[in-house]
C-alpha positions as CSV (number, residue, x, y, z in Angstrom):
1,X,39.8,233.6,135.3
2,X,41.3,235.8,132.4
3,X,41.1,239.5,131.5
4,X,41.2,241.3,128.5
5,X,44.1,243.8,128.6
6,X,43.8,247.4,126.9
7,X,47.0,248.9,125.7
8,X,47.2,252.9,125.4
9,X,49.0,254.1,122.1
10,X,48.7,256.9,120.3
11,X,50.5,260.1,120.3
12,X,50.5,263.7,121.8
13,X,49.0,266.5,120.0
14,X,52.0,268.1,119.8
15,X,55.4,266.3,119.2
16,X,57.4,266.3,122.0
17,X,61.4,265.8,122.6
18,X,61.8,262.4,122.8
19,X,60.2,261.9,119.0
20,X,62.3,265.1,117.8
21,X,65.5,263.5,118.8
22,X,64.6,259.9,118.5
23,X,62.6,260.3,115.2
24,X,63.8,263.4,113.3
25,X,62.3,262.1,110.0
26,X,58.9,261.5,111.4
27,X,58.9,258.1,110.3
28,X,56.8,256.6,113.2
29,X,53.4,258.0,114.4
30,X,53.8,256.9,118.0
31,X,56.7,256.4,120.3
32,X,55.0,253.0,120.7
33,X,56.4,252.0,117.4
34,X,60.0,253.0,117.9
35,X,62.4,250.0,117.7
36,X,64.1,248.9,120.6
37,X,66.7,245.8,120.5
38,X,64.9,244.2,117.6
39,X,61.4,245.0,118.5
40,X,59.1,247.8,118.8
41,X,58.1,249.0,122.3
42,X,54.4,247.9,121.7
43,X,55.9,244.4,120.7
44,X,58.0,244.4,124.1
45,X,54.9,245.2,126.1
46,X,52.1,243.2,124.5
47,X,54.5,239.9,124.4
48,X,54.8,240.2,127.9
49,X,51.0,240.2,128.8
50,X,50.8,237.4,126.6
51,X,52.8,235.4,128.6
52,X,50.2,235.8,131.6
53,X,48.0,233.1,132.3
54,X,45.4,235.3,133.4
55,X,45.4,237.3,130.2
56,X,43.0,236.7,127.7
57,X,43.2,239.0,124.7
58,X,45.2,242.4,124.1
59,X,43.4,245.0,122.6
60,X,45.6,248.3,121.2
61,X,44.3,251.6,121.3
62,X,45.2,254.1,118.9
63,X,47.0,252.4,116.2
64,X,45.8,250.4,113.5
65,X,46.6,246.9,112.0
66,X,48.2,249.0,109.1
67,X,50.6,250.7,111.6
68,X,51.7,247.5,113.2
69,X,50.7,243.5,112.7
70,X,51.5,242.0,116.1
71,X,51.2,238.2,116.7
72,X,48.7,236.2,118.8
73,X,45.3,237.3,120.1
74,X,46.1,241.0,119.7
75,X,43.4,243.3,118.1
76,X,43.3,246.9,117.3
77,X,40.4,249.1,118.3
78,X,39.6,252.0,115.8
79,X,40.1,255.2,117.2
80,X,41.9,258.5,116.2
81,X,45.5,258.7,117.4
82,X,45.3,262.0,119.0
83,X,42.5,261.0,121.4
84,X,42.7,261.9,125.0
85,X,43.6,259.1,127.7
86,X,39.7,259.5,128.8
87,X,38.5,259.1,125.1
88,X,40.6,256.0,125.0
89,X,39.4,254.5,127.9
90,X,35.9,255.0,126.7
91,X,37.0,253.7,123.4
92,X,38.1,250.5,124.9
93,X,34.9,250.1,126.9
94,X,32.5,250.7,124.2
95,X,34.4,248.2,122.0
96,X,34.2,245.5,124.7
97,X,30.6,246.1,125.2
98,X,29.7,245.8,121.6
99,X,31.8,242.4,121.4
100,X,30.2,241.1,124.4
101,X,33.7,241.1,126.1
102,X,33.2,243.4,129.1
103,X,33.9,242.7,132.5
104,X,33.6,244.4,135.9
105,X,37.2,244.9,136.0
106,X,39.0,246.5,132.9
107,X,43.0,246.3,132.8
108,X,44.5,249.1,131.0
109,X,48.4,249.9,130.3
110,X,50.6,252.1,128.8
111,X,52.5,251.0,125.6
112,X,55.6,252.4,126.3
113,X,56.9,250.5,129.6
114,X,58.7,248.1,127.5
115,X,60.8,246.8,130.8
116,X,57.5,245.6,132.5
117,X,57.7,241.7,133.6
118,X,55.2,239.0,133.4
119,X,55.7,238.5,137.4
120,X,54.6,242.0,137.9
121,X,51.4,241.4,135.5
122,X,50.7,238.3,137.1
123,X,51.0,240.0,141.0
124,X,48.6,242.6,139.6
125,X,45.7,240.7,138.2
126,X,45.7,238.0,141.2
127,X,45.1,241.2,143.5
128,X,42.5,242.4,141.3
129,X,40.8,239.0,141.0
130,X,41.0,238.5,144.7
131,X,39.7,242.0,145.5
132,X,36.6,242.3,143.6
133,X,34.3,245.4,143.6
134,X,36.8,248.3,143.4
135,X,36.3,251.2,141.0
136,X,40.0,251.8,140.7
137,X,43.1,249.8,141.6
138,X,46.4,251.5,140.8
139,X,50.1,250.0,141.0
140,X,52.7,251.8,142.9
141,X,56.6,250.9,143.1
142,X,59.0,251.8,145.9
143,X,61.3,254.8,145.1
144,X,64.6,252.8,145.9
145,X,63.4,249.9,143.5
146,X,63.0,252.2,140.5
147,X,66.4,254.4,141.4
148,X,68.3,251.0,141.8
149,X,67.7,250.1,138.0
150,X,67.0,253.5,136.9
151,X,69.2,256.3,138.8
152,X,68.4,259.8,138.5
153,X,65.1,258.6,137.0
154,X,63.2,261.8,137.4
155,X,59.8,260.1,137.9
156,X,57.1,261.8,140.2
157,X,57.5,260.6,143.7
158,X,55.1,260.2,146.9
159,X,57.0,260.7,149.9
160,X,54.9,259.3,152.5
161,X,55.5,258.1,156.3
162,X,55.7,254.4,155.2
163,X,57.3,254.5,152.0
164,X,58.2,256.8,149.0
165,X,56.3,255.5,145.7
166,X,56.4,256.2,142.0
167,X,53.4,255.5,140.2
168,X,52.9,252.4,138.1
169,X,51.9,252.3,134.3
170,X,49.1,249.4,135.1
171,X,45.6,249.9,136.1
172,X,42.5,248.6,136.8
173,X,39.5,250.6,136.3
174,X,35.5,249.9,136.4
175,X,33.0,251.0,133.8
176,X,31.6,252.9,136.1
177,X,34.6,255.2,136.6
178,X,35.1,255.4,132.9
179,X,31.5,256.6,132.6
180,X,31.2,258.8,135.1
181,X,34.8,260.6,135.3
182,X,36.1,261.0,131.9
183,X,36.6,264.3,132.6
184,X,38.6,263.7,135.6
185,X,40.7,261.1,133.9
186,X,41.5,264.1,131.3
187,X,42.3,266.4,133.9
188,X,44.5,264.2,135.4
189,X,46.5,263.3,132.5
190,X,46.7,266.9,131.3
191,X,49.1,267.8,134.2
192,X,51.7,266.8,132.2
193,X,54.0,263.7,131.8
194,X,55.3,261.7,134.7
195,X,58.4,263.5,134.9
196,X,56.6,267.0,135.3
197,X,53.5,265.8,137.0
198,X,54.6,266.4,140.6
199,X,52.7,264.8,143.7
200,X,51.8,267.9,145.0
201,X,50.3,269.1,141.9
202,X,47.9,265.6,141.9
203,X,47.3,266.5,145.5
204,X,46.0,270.2,144.5
205,X,43.5,268.3,141.9
206,X,42.2,266.1,145.0
207,X,42.1,269.1,147.2
208,X,39.0,270.4,145.3
209,X,37.1,268.2,147.6
210,X,36.6,269.3,151.3
211,X,35.9,265.5,152.5
212,X,39.9,265.1,151.4
213,X,41.4,267.6,153.3
214,X,42.3,265.6,156.6
215,X,44.0,263.0,154.8
216,X,45.7,265.7,152.7
217,X,46.9,267.4,155.5
218,X,48.6,264.5,157.0
219,X,50.2,264.0,153.7
220,X,51.4,267.7,153.5
221,X,53.0,267.9,156.9
222,X,54.8,264.2,156.4
223,X,52.3,262.0,158.4
224,X,50.4,260.3,155.8
225,X,50.8,257.0,154.5
226,X,49.5,255.2,151.1
227,X,46.3,254.3,152.8
228,X,45.6,258.0,153.3
229,X,46.2,258.6,149.6
230,X,43.9,256.1,148.9
231,X,41.1,257.2,151.2
232,X,41.4,260.8,149.5
233,X,41.3,259.5,146.2
234,X,38.3,257.4,147.1
235,X,36.3,260.5,149.0
236,X,37.1,262.8,146.2
237,X,35.7,260.9,143.6
238,X,33.1,259.0,145.2
239,X,34.6,255.5,144.5
240,X,36.2,252.5,146.0
241,X,39.9,252.6,145.4
242,X,42.7,250.6,146.3
243,X,46.9,250.5,145.3
244,X,49.0,247.6,144.8
245,X,52.9,247.8,145.7
246,X,54.7,246.0,143.3
247,X,58.4,245.6,143.2
248,X,59.1,245.8,139.5
249,X,61.1,249.2,138.1
250,X,60.0,248.7,134.7
251,X,56.3,248.8,135.8
252,X,57.3,252.6,136.6
253,X,59.7,253.6,134.3
254,X,58.3,254.5,130.7
255,X,59.6,256.6,127.8
256,X,59.1,260.4,128.5
257,X,62.7,261.7,127.2
258,X,65.3,261.1,124.8
259,X,67.7,259.4,127.8
260,X,64.9,257.4,129.0
261,X,65.5,255.2,125.7
262,X,69.1,254.7,126.4
263,X,68.0,253.5,129.9
264,X,65.4,251.3,128.8
265,X,67.8,249.6,126.3
266,X,70.5,248.7,128.9
267,X,67.7,247.4,131.4
268,X,66.1,245.2,128.8
269,X,69.3,243.9,127.4
270,X,70.3,243.2,131.2
271,X,66.7,241.2,131.9
272,X,66.5,239.3,128.8
273,X,70.3,238.8,128.4
274,X,70.5,240.3,125.1
275,X,74.1,241.5,124.3
276,X,74.3,245.1,123.6
277,X,76.4,246.3,120.5
278,X,79.3,248.5,121.3
């Protein structure tokens, strides 16, 4: 079975340090359009998805065909560049419904993780296909996997009893989650960038629901495992949730700060066998 994939592009309401440094002349509408080793950030991501035998079509949310023309079955969903993540989720769902392409599982990914590999994409979609009925399936990457490829990555880490995890950029969400929880999606993303969004900040958001407190207490005292996080999230939002552990550093390293660009350039050059100019 094949799935449509929705890539979240666009820009922040306020221009962040990344764009101020990498694009001082304001040539690019979005960081997804910044060139990296001969391609845009978005092209690296979209092309990797199109390598997957499980991907039907790719839909870009937040940019138009006038901004970037891409090769292959890639389409642009019209939506204002500055819309929130929750609004982009809903726009993607509405577009798929209108065009009779909607499925029970929708695959979303950020457009600024150019180091993502097709092997990780395939692993995730295979898990989604074999585990039906979930409203949300997240990706996590062990901290040591990320730090090996991106030393001092600065990514938020969930320090748990079984493993330390960094959140991945790829997720599966159900139409129910998008329709009923758009506000929570925005509330979560407004906590800041992945670098600033600490795990404990997320815990405080989930802790608004008393049914999560036992699991959260285990996590806070260092006895919680990944399954406790999943249960707490499920109870907080009354959803069926899951998480997949994938050993792909590029899945968990997006481009948040100027120094991330050089790290990604070096990483992609290595995994794609591209010589770096001295």
